[in-house]
N, C-alpha and C positions, 0 to 999 in steps of 0.2 A: 790811089795808085799803089801804095805800099801794101794795102790789103790784098790786092790782086797778086803781087809778087809773093807775099807770105802764103797765100793759098796755093800758088803754083809750087812753091818749095815744099809745102806740106804734102801735096799730091805726089810729087817726085819721091819724097821720103816714104810715103805709104807704098808706092810701087816697088822701091828698092827693098824695103823690109819684107814685103810679101814675096817677092821673087827670091830673096835670100833664104826664106824658109820653105821654098818649094811650092808656093801657091801661084800657079801660072795665071797671068792676067790675059784673058783671051779677048776682052773687049773693054771699051770705055765704060759701058754699062756695068760690067762685072767689077771693075775697079771702083767705081763710085758706090756700088752696093756694098762692097767689102769695107770701104771707108765708113760708110753709114753704119754698118754693123759694129765697127770698132767704136765709133762715136757714141752709139747707144749703150754699149758696154761701159764706156767711160762715164756716161751719165749715171748709170746704176751704181757704179763704184763710188762716184762723187756723193750720191745720196746715202749710200750705206756707210761711208766713212765720214760723212758730213764735212768734207773738205775737198778742194780741187785736186784731182789726181793728175800727175804728169802724164803726157800722152804716151811716152815710152813705157811707163808702168801699166797704163791701161792696155796698151798693146800686148805686153807680156802676159797680163792676166787673161786677156781675150784669147790669146794663143793657147795658153795652158788649160783654161776652163771651158772654152767654146770650140775653138778650131780643132784641137787634137781629138777630143771625144767625138766630134762630128765626123772628122776624117776617118776615124776607126769605124764608126757606125755605118758610114756611107760605103766603106770598102767591103762590108759584109756581102757575101754573094747574093742572098735574096734581094737585098736593097739595090745593089749595083745592077743586077740583071733586070730589075723592074724598069729601069730607065736607060735603055741601050743607046738612045740618041743624045743623051745629056752628058756633058763633060763633068768632071768631078767638082770643079769650082762652082758651077751653076747648081749642081745638086746639093753641095754643102750649104749654099746660100738659101735654097728653097727649104731644106730640112731645118736650117737654123730658124727661119721664120716660123715654120710649123712647130718647132720646139718651144719657141716663145709663147705661142698661143696655147700649146698643150700645158705648159707650166702655169698658165693662168688658171686652168681648171684643176691641175694636179701638181702641187708645189714640188714634189720630189721626182718629177718625170725626168728620165735620163735621156741622153742623146741617142742611145741605142733604141729605146722605146719610141722616141720621136721618129727615128729613121724607119723603123718597122711599121709604125702607124702611117707614116707618109707613103711608104711603098704600098701598103695594103689599101690605102684610100685613093691614091692617084697613079699608081704604077701600072705596068703592063698587065692586062687582065689575066693572062695565063699565070704570071707570077703571083698575082693576088690569090688566084685559085690554089696555087701550090702552097703558099704561106698559110692560107686558111684551112685547107683540107689535109695537108700532109705534115707540114712543119709544126704547127701549133699542137695538133693531137700527139705527135711524137714527143714534144717537149712536156706536155701534160703527163704522158705516160712515164717519162723519165722522172719527173717530179714526184709522181705517186710512188714509183719504185724506190726513190731515195727516202721518202717518208717512211715507207714500209721497212727499209733497211735500218733506219734510225730507231723505229719501234722495236724491232727484233734485238738490236744492240742494247737498248734500254732494258728489255726483258732479260737478256742474258746477264747483264751487269747486276740486275736485281737478284736473279737466281744465284749468281756467284756469291753475292753478299750474304744471302740467306744460308747458303751452304757453308760459307766461312764462319758465320755465327754458330751454326749447329756444330761445326767441327771444334770450335773454341769451347763450347759447352761440354763436349766429350773429354776434353783434355783436363 
């Protein structure tokens, strides 16, 4: 009997905390999935610290290291528009699951990369086309331009150094 009461208090606490930070609970399923995500995060914290982590510390860590990066990543326009029928909390949960599996293959995968990968793999077909054929090439071109600018800057610095050395020899 006390276990049921403790569980109910725990669920109410989860709901209060999530609503206070602006995570709307749109369904019982969403609430239980959010709670499960926090519990999994707590499990990994316990393993890495090799001690039992307090639930409130685990929640704070989850919020800082999981929820906020995911919220930022999901709010990016290509990702958000890929799922017009999903509300934000559902999308955060789905991208969080995707991020977990992506991290198994690539340890340093970011929330942003997970959200973009999720949108590209499962989002609206038009948005997938847009990301693949317009946004990615533009980002590649921008990256190449910045590499080129760095090379030019290095060459200019090297030239200035050579000129300074020649000038010193004349003095």
